[in-house]
C-alpha positions in Angstrom: -0.1 0.0 0.0 1.3 3.5 -0.9 0.7 6.0 1.9 0.7 9.7 1.0 0.2 12.6 3.3 -1.9 15.5 2.1 -3.1 18.7 3.7 -6.5 20.3 2.9 -6.8 21.4 -0.6 -3.9 19.3 -1.7 -4.4 16.5 -4.3 -3.1 13.2 -5.6 -3.4 12.2 -9.2 -3.5 8.3 -10.3 -2.2 7.9 -13.8 -1.2 10.8 -15.9 2.1 9.8 -17.3 3.2 9.1 -21.0 1.5 5.6 -21.0 -1.7 6.6 -19.1 -4.0 9.6 -19.3 -5.1 11.0 -16.0 -7.6 8.4 -14.6 -8.3 9.9 -11.1 -7.6 13.1 -9.0 -8.3 12.9 -5.4 -8.3 16.2 -3.4 -8.7 16.6 0.3 -11.6 19.0 0.7 -11.7 19.2 4.5 -10.2 17.7 7.7 -12.5 17.6 10.8 -11.0 15.6 13.6 -11.1 11.9 12.4 -13.3 12.7 9.4 -11.8 13.6 5.9 -13.9 14.8 3.1 -12.4 13.8 -0.3 -13.3 15.0 -3.8 -13.0 12.9 -6.8 -12.3 14.1 -10.4 -12.6 11.3 -12.9 -14.1 10.8 -16.4 -17.8 10.1 -16.2 -17.5 6.7 -17.6 -15.3 5.6 -14.6 -17.4 4.2 -11.7 -16.5 5.4 -8.2 -17.8 3.6 -5.2 -17.1 3.4 -1.4 -15.1 0.2 -0.9 -18.0 -1.5 1.1 -20.5 -0.8 -1.8 -17.9 -2.1 -4.4 -17.4 -5.1 -2.2 -21.2 -5.9 -2.0 -21.5 -5.4 -5.8 -18.7 -7.8 -6.6 -19.9 -10.4 -4.0 -23.3 -10.3 -5.5 -22.0 -10.6 -9.1 -19.9 -13.7 -8.1 -22.9 -15.3 -6.5 -25.2 -14.4 -9.5 -22.8 -15.8 -11.9 -22.4 -19.1 -10.1 -26.3 -19.6 -10.4 -27.4 -20.5 -14.0 -30.2 -18.4 -15.2 -30.9 -16.7 -12.0 -30.4 -13.1 -11.1 -29.8 -11.7 -7.7 -30.7 -8.2 -6.5 -27.5 -6.6 -5.3 -29.3 -4.3 -2.8 -27.3 -1.2 -3.9 
């Protein structure tokens, strides 16, 4: 895991070199005690989810694909 410290209004960019266009820019918007507000700039076709939502989605997709012809609601 890469750990980067940032202050309020500072950003991190993922991608953006010669081989990759900028994929994601994350900016620290506010720090309030133990809470941090982040802003994400990304192309509109790139999905952004909280990890727990992404995890539920992928668990549901794996379950659904293992059941032939059945669809499962993902509860998102």
